[in-house]
N, C-alpha and C positions, 0 to 999 in steps of 0.2 A: 492434399486437399486444395481444390481450386477456389481462389478468393474472388468473391463477387465484386465487380467494379462499382465504385462509389458513384452515387448520382450527383449531378450538379446541384448547387444550393437552390437555384430557382425551381428546379423540378421537385425538390424536397418541400419547398414552400407550397407549391400547388398541391402536392400530395397531402400535406398537413391541412390545408384549407378544405380540401375535398373530404378528408377524414372527419373534420369538425362538422361539415354539412351532413355527412352520412350518419354520424353518431346522434346528432340532434334530430335528424329526420326520422331515424328508427324509433327514438323515444317518443317523438310526436305521433308517429303512426300507432304505437302501442297505447298511448294515453288517450287518444281521441277515437271514440267509436264511429263518429261520422267522418266524412271526407275532410282532411286538413284544409284550412283556409289558405287562399293565395297569399294573404298578408303574412301569415305565420311562416310559410315557406320562404317568402321574400325576406322577412326579418332574419331567418336562420342563415340564409345565404349572405346577406349583408353583414351579419355579425361575424361570419367566418372570414370575410375579406381582409380585416386588419392583420391576419396571420401572414399575408403576403408582404407586408411592410415591416415586419418585426426585425429584419436584419439591418436594413438601411436606415429606417426611421423608427427606432424602438419606442421613443416617447410618444410620438404621434400614434403609433400602432396601439399602445396601451390606452391612450385617451379614447380612441375610436372603439376599442374593444369594450371598455366600460360603458361608453355611450350607447352603442348598438345593443348591449346586453339589456338595457331598459326596454328597447323595442321588442325584444324576444319575450320578455316577461309579460308584456301587455298583450301580445297577440297569440302566444302559444303556451299551453299548459305543460311545460317541461321544467324539471328542476335538477336532475342528476347531471346532465351533460351540458347545461347552459354555460358553466364557467370555463369550459375547455379552451376557447379562443383566448380569453383573458389570461388563463394560466400559461399558455404558450407565449403570449406577448410579455408577461411578467418575467418569465425565465429569460427570454431574449434580452430584455432591458437590463436585468441584473448582470447577466453574463457579459453584455457589451459595455455597460457604464460603471459597474462595480458597486461597492458597499453603500456609498452615500446616496446614490440614485435609488438604490433598492429601499433604503430607509424612508426616503421621501415618498416613494411610490406606495409603500406599505401604509404610511401615515395618511396618505390621501385616499387610498382605496378602501381601507377598513371601514370608515364611516359610510361610504357609498354602499358597501355590502350590508352593513347593519340597517341602513335606511330601506334597502330593498327587502330585507327580511321582515322588517316591521310592517311594510306595506303589503307584501304578497304572501308571506309565509303564514301557515295556519298554526305554527308552533309558537310557544312562548320565546321571548328574546333570551331567556336564561336556559333554554333547552339545549341539548347536545347538538342539535342541528345548527345552532349559531356557532358553536366552537368548531364544528366540522367545516363550515363555510369560511370562517376566518382562517382556518388551517390551510384552505386552498389559496388564501392570499399569501400567507407566510412561507409555505413550503416551496413554491417555485422561485420566490425571491431568494430564499436561503440557498437553494441548489444553484441558482444562477451566480450568486456571490461566490460560492465555493468553486465553481468552474472558472470564474474570472480570476480568483486568487491563485488557483492552481496553474492556470495558463501564465499569469504574471510571474509566478515563482519559477516555472519552467523556462520562461524567456530570460529571467535574470540569471539562472544557472547556465543557460546556453551563452549568454553574453559574457559571463565571467569566464567560461571555458574558452570562448573565442579570444577574449582579452588576454588570458593566460597564454594561449597558443601564440598570439601575436607577440607578446612579451618574450616568449621563449625564442621565437624566430629572430626578433630584433636583437636579443642578447647573443644568439649564435652568430648573427651577422656582425655584431660589434666585436665579438671575440675573434672572428675570422679576420676582420679588418685590422685589429690590433696585432694579430699574429703576422699578417702580411707586412704591416708597417715595421714590426720588429725585424723580420727577415730582410726587408729592404734596407734597413739601417745596418744590419750585420753585413749584408753584401757590400754596401758602401764602404764600411770600415775595412773589410778584408781587401776589396779591390784597391781602395785608396792607399792603404799601407803597402800592399804588394807592388803596385805600380810606381809609387814614389821610390821604394827601395830598389826596384829594378832599374828605374831611370837613373838614380844616383850611381848604382853599381855599374851600369852600362857605360856611363861617362868615365868612371874610374878605369874600367877595363879598356876603353878606347885610348885613354891617356897613357896607360901602362903597356899597351900592346907591343910597342917597339922597344921600350926601355927595360921592361921586366916581364917577359912573356909568361914566366911561371906564375907571377902574381895576377896577371891578366887571366890566365886559365883558372886560378882560384876564384877570381871574381865571377867568371862565367859559371863555375859550379855553384857559387852562391845564388846567382840569378836563377839557375835551374831549380835549386832547392826552394827558394822563395816562391817561384811561380808554381812549383808542384804543390807546395803546401796551400797556396791560395786556391788552386784548382780543386784540391781536396775539400777545402772548407766550402767553396762554392757548390760543389757537387752535393755535399752534405746538407747545406741549407736549402738549396733548390729542390732537393728530394722531398722536403716537407710540403712542397706545393703540389706534388704528384698525387693522383687519386689513390694509387696503390702504394702505400708506404713500405710494404714488404720488399718492393723492388729496389729500394735504395736505403741501405743501412745508414742510420743517423749517428754522427759522432757525438760524443759527450760535449755539453756546453763548456766552453773555456771559462775557467775561474781565475782568481788572482794568482794562483800558483803557476799559471801559464805565462806570467809576465817574463819569467826567466827565459822562455823560449824565444822571446823577441830580441834577446841580447846578441845572438850570433848574427842575425840578419842586419841589425843596426851597426854592429861592429865592422862588418865588411863594407858598410857605406860610410864609415868614418865617424860614427857616433860612439864615444866611450861612455857606456851606460853602467851606472852603479845602482843596483837594486837592493833595497832593504825591505823585507816583509816580516813583520812581527809574527811570532808563532800564534798569538791570540786570534788571528784572522783565519786560522785553518779550518774552523768549524762554522763558517758563514753559510747562510741559506744560498742555494744555487742562484737564485735571481739576483741577490746582492753581489755575489762573486762575479757573475757574468756582466752585470752593469759596470762594476769596477774595472774589469779587464778591458771592456770596450772603451771606457774613458781613458785609461792609460794608453791603449793602442792608438787612439785618435790623437792624444796629446803628443806621443812620440812621432807619429806621422807628421804632425805639424812642425816638430823640431827638425825632422829630416827635410821637410819641404821648404821651410823658411830660414833655417839657421845654417844648414850645411854641416860639414864636419865640426863637431864640438863635443863638449862633455855634458852629460845629462844625468840626473838623479831621480830615482823613483823611491818614495817612502810610503809604505802602507802600514797603518797602525790602527789600533782599536782603543777607544776610550768609552768605557761603559757600554752603551747600546748604540754607539756611532762608530762607523768606519771612516777613517780620515785618509785621504789619498792626496799625495803631493808629488807633482812632476815639475822639475826645474831644469833649465839648460843655461849654459853660460853665453849663449849667442854665438854667432860665427861671422864669416866673411859675407855671406849672403844677407842683404837687408831684409828685415822682417816685413812680411806682407800684411800683417795684422796690426791694428793700432790698439790703444788701450781700451777702446770701447767694446772690443770683442764682437765685432759684427760679422766675422767670417762664418761660413757655413759649417766648418768643423766645430768651432766653439758653440754654435747654435745647437748642433747635434748633441754635443756633450752635455749642454745645459738641459736639453729635453730628456736625455737619459737620466740625469740626476733627478730632475723633477718627477719623472715617472716612478722613480724609486722612493719618492717622498723626501729627497735630499736637496742639496744646493751645490752650486759650483761657481767659483770665482776664477778669473783668468786676467792676466795683465803683465806688463813688463816689470822686471826686477829692477830695484834701484841701482845695482851694480852692473846691469846689462843682462841680456837674455830674457827669458820668459818663464812665468810661473803659473801653473794650473793647480788649484786646490779644490777638492770635492769632499763633501760630507754626506755619507749615506747612512740612514737609520737601519738598525738591524731588527728591532723588536716590533716594528709595525708591518702590516701587510704590504708587500711590494708588488706593484703592477709590472707587467711585462714591458721591458724597455723597447 
């Protein structure tokens, strides 16, 4: 079915005004046996003109419609179609301005209608004709208010829907940003740990190349293993950034149980690592375990970078709903590059990870030498992605 094109508002106004003139003209022709007077025709045309103003100036249009109505009643003997222009203007006013304006219009118009009926009507003021004419005052105003309220309710629904859509988009963008930040931090941790281990092992291998070729070859194998693991981790994490996730299988997120895997690489770099993990931490949420693993990895990377060959200890325990992580080293020949204020980027990253999990982290030199990192991560509260 072909839908007819809608007419412009101005065309509709002209059509409405012409319809008012036609309706009143037909009634005038039927009610007058003689030729209608020029004054009556002019009064009818003038009374229809306020319809042209009802969209832009509804109050003025209503005032003019009621004023020119008096001119029609004095020049033409018509009663049925005379209120049509005022009815159209009343509806437009209520539709445009709402309930309050409609109440004021009804209160101002009703006495004018009663006065006209008392002056020109042949019926009693208590007759049904009075109720019918007052109904022509109330009905268009009520319909206009209903249209106004319906349009306002629809606009409110659309606004809420748009607001909800914007909130969903902002939340999606925020989650994407957080996920990319988490991946960037993981990439930093993996690359920093691997590069420091490779750097130290390469130095050891170069030192032993002539004196102990077999140990130098073992060091090169460790470099290959560490670099291979780092490349695998990078491939896994960067695969999350691809549009098609099926093209790149994602490795499971490392947890606290993966700390033991760091021992071999650190051992070949001269770090004697002692790891103690209480059995109570075996059932931690994935996010807490991943955060703890990254904190330990970064702390050990700092040991490797700043202390050189030394002894280090990792202790992970659980007290009620809190996981306690402690990483200590005994110091080494290399002077520490960090001071007690903890201003290094590695410490800042560890503190950010702990804070994202709702916990805290302290770091500083030990009284007997070396460095100590202590983190506290809650288990029972929701954990944000580090």
